[in-house]
N, C-alpha and C positions, 0 to 999 in steps of 0.2 A: 574444569568448565564454567562458566557462569553460570550462575541457577537463578532465574528470572521472579522473580518472588516479588510481585506487589505492596506495600500494604499501603495504600492510598490507590481507589478506583476513584474518576472521577467522570457523570458523565455528560454532554452539553445539552442541554433541551431548549426546543428551542420552541415547546406544544403542538411543533406541525404533526402531521398523521402517521411522523417517523418515529419520533419521543416515544414513544410505546414499545418498540423495538430497540432503544440505545435499552433506554431502562431494564429492561427481563434482562437483555444480555449482561448489563452492569451488574444487575443485582446475582446471577449464575457466575459472572468473572470471580463478584467479590466475595461469593457460599464456598467454592473452587479454592480460591489463596487466604482462606481468611482475611481479607483487607478489609478495608473502612472503604466504605459507600459515602458519593457527596452525589446532590444533585445543584448546577449550575444552571443554569438565567441570565442574558447578559439583555436589560431594561437598553435595546439599541437609541442611541438621537435619534430625535426626532421631526422629523421638519415635515410643516405645512404647509397646504394653497390657498392660499386665497381665490375666489372664483374669480377675480382681476388677473390670477395667474402669480400672484405675487408669495414669493416662500417666506416664511418665519419659523424662527423656531416655537415649537410649545412650549406654549405657559409651564410654569415648576410647579402650576396643581397640578396639570393635566401626567406632566412627570408622574409627579406624586402620585397621583390616582392609578397610573399602568405599574409601576411600584409593586404597591398592596394591592394593585389587580394579580400580577406575576409569582410574587409572595403564597399567596391564595391560594396560588393553581398547583404551586411546588410542593406546599403541603399537602395538597388533597392528595397529589403521585404518591408521595411519603407514607401518607398511610394508607399509604391498600398496599407499601411492602409489608416483607413479611421479618424486618429484622432491622434496623434502626442506623439513620444515614443524616447525615448536612449537607444543610440549605443553605446555600451558597446563590445571592445577589445582587451584583453588577450591575454599572448601568454604564453602555461607550460604546467602542464599534468591537460587535460580537467575541472576533478570532482575537482581536489581542488584548481584549479582556481575558479571555479563557487564558489564552497565555501566563498572560501575569496572574492571574489565581489560583495555576498550575505549580507557580517558585514559590507565594504564598503560603499556600495548602500544602506543599512538599505532598504536591498528588505525582502517584507513579506512573500513573496510565491515565488516558482521555478517553470515551470511546464519544464515539461522532458518527449521525448520520449522510450521505448526500446522498442523493437521487440521480438515477440511472437513464436517466429519459433527455429531451428537449428541451430548447422551450425555452419561456419566462421561468416556469419553475425550476427549471436545474439551473437557471443564476442564481437563483435566491437561496436557493435551498445548498446549494453546489461550492456560491463563492463566497463563506465562509469555513467552510470545511474546508478546499484548496489553498484560502490564505494560511489554514491554520497548517497546516500541511509545512510550507514553508517557514512557517518562524517561533509554533511550539516544539519547545524544549526535551518535552519528554517521550516515549511512545505512545502513538495516538492509532488508535481502532477505529478505519470507517470502516460502516455497515451498508450496506445498500439495501432501498425499500421499493423495486418498480417490482412491474405485472409478473416479470417471470419469475419470480426471487420469493417467497413466502416470507411471511412475517415470522420472527424467530417464539414462539412459544412463552409463555412468562410462565414462570416457575419450571420453567425446562432447566435440567442442568449442563453444562458446557458439554457437550462431548466434537471432538477432532480426532481425524480415525488419517484424515492427508493433512501436512503440511507442509508446502512450495516454498520451499526460500532463490529468489534470485540471485545468484554471485558475478557477481565481477569479476570481482581480487579487489576491492577497492577498500579500503579500510570500515567505510560507509558497509560496505556489502561480508565484509568478515565481524560484521554489530549481527544485521543482519543473520546471519548464518549462528549466532552463536544465539540470537533468542530463536530463531528454529531450533538448532536441537533440546535448548531447553524444553521448552514447552511439547516438544516430542517427545519427551521423558515422563515430564509431568502425566499428558496425557494418553500418552504409550502410544503412539503414534506413527506412520509410516512417514520418511523424512523426505522429498522427494527435492533434490541440489539442481539446479538448471540453468545453464548459460546459453545466451541466445547471440548469433555471430550475425555481426549485420551483413550486409550486401557487402557494402564498402571492405568488410573484411570479409570476403570471400577471394580466393585465389582463381583471378582472370585473365589466364592462357587462353589466345586466341591462335587458329590452327597457321596465322598467317606472324605470330612470336614464337611461333614453334617451327618455320620453316626458318625463320631466320640467324637461330642459332646451329641450323642444320648444315654438314657440309655437301661441296656437291653440284651439279651442274643441272639445274630445275627447270629449261629451259623445252626440254623436250617430255617432260609429267602430262602424264594423262588423267582425267577424268575420275578411273580408281586411285590412282596415286593420290591424287587429293583429298580424297574420302579416307583413306590406311591415314594420312600427315593426321587428320582431326582424329582418329580416333585413339592415335596417341597420345595427343595432345589433352583432349580427353580422363583417356584414363591417366595425365600425370596430374592433373589436376584434380584427379579424386585419390591420388595418393595422397600428394603433400595434404589435402583437405580432411582425409581420415591418419593421415600425421597426427595434426592441431588436434580434430577431434578425439582422438585418443590421448595425447595429452594434456587436455583439458578435461575430461573424466578421471586421468589419474591424479592429476593439480583438486578436484573437485571432493573425490574418496579419500584424500590425503585430511582435507578440513579436519576427518570427525577424529578426535583424539587418542589414542590407543585405550582407555581407562572406559569411554564411553562404546569400544567398539562389542563388546560381549552381546548390551541390547541395540544398538544401531548398525544399524547396514546400511546406507544411504541410497536409495536411485538415484543415480547419474541420467544427468539427460542433457544433451548439445542442440541444440534448433538452430533455426535457417529462418533470418526474416525481420524486420523488424519490434526489436523487443518487449516494445508495451502488448503489439496484437501477438503476437506468438505467447506470452506469459498470461494473459486470457483463454487463448485459444487451448494452451497444454489446462490451464487451471480448468476447465470447464469440460476436457475430453480426462482428466482422471478423476475429476470429480471432489478438486483441492475443498476443504474446509476451511483454505486462509492461507491468505501468501503476505511473505514476507519480505520487505523491500528495506533500501533503503533510503537515508537522503543525505546526500553535498549539502559539507560546511555550511556557517549561517553567514559569509560571504556576499554583497550587496550584493551582485552578477551573478552566485550561484541563487541569494536567492530569487529573483527572476526567474531564472533558466529550472529554479530546483526539479531535478529529476521527470526530465522531459517522459522517463522512462517510469516515477511513481508514483507523477500527476495522473500519466496517461492512466496508468488499470485502475487507481482506484475513481478516474473519472467517466471511463468508461467498457467498467470492467460488472461482474456481477457480487463478482467473490468477498469477504472481506479480506481488507487488505491493514496488516500491523507496518506500517510506516516508524522505524528506528534512526536515528544522527545518533554521530558521537557531539561528546559535552563538550559544550568549547571551552 
């Protein structure tokens, strides 16, 4: 089986109220995996607006002052840690620069935060993370900081008791499974393998359809006859769905290699509905500590539409999400 052993972990720090959450989680992960820790901040390109409403680029002096201030703040954060860490300062578009920095510094794992609310704060804090999901070539762990979920305490050890993996049997889903299985072994956690049947995938078999395949003359039907046929059609639909569920559960169970079965007995679950909402609901129901999901490809269209499921789970859920993608 694949082993998740990050050697270099990077925290994306934006100095928002959520930065301490990211830092505490990064520190705990680095300690757990005996990995190096980096703190990265990107000084975004600054556009100022004059009193006349005219936009202009900030002067080089202002940019330099902002860089110096950011460097000082990063050093102050690093000084509070009880472990050495590297400070990385870049300038440009935050998501693009974090992605480039991760590649240049051979980062194995990036940790960022998003806000689960709405409005301008959600737009400003979440937009960078949303973009990162689409372009970052390494695993991205997204933390959620909102009023309904407490901050991760500084100095606390990482504890994962329940790991949920979304399975749709695609290559990216298989990678998510590999990460989930490795984390389950590392933390001795329960592994939940979950597949969601979309509404369009459910068998739709109405009474009228059932009538069409029957033989005989039904002109003399009574209401009772029709109700009986409705029951039979629903029974047939239930049989087909139950057969599908059994095959899906069996396929998920068979994903676990034989040499892992001594310590891992996955809990397989098939849900009905919209994948992102069902995964969020199920994660909250089972008190999952993390959701592991795959991201599809690097193509232009795939980047634009990436993981309508993964994106939505990240932006609307409250559980930490590990998003992984196949290497290009």
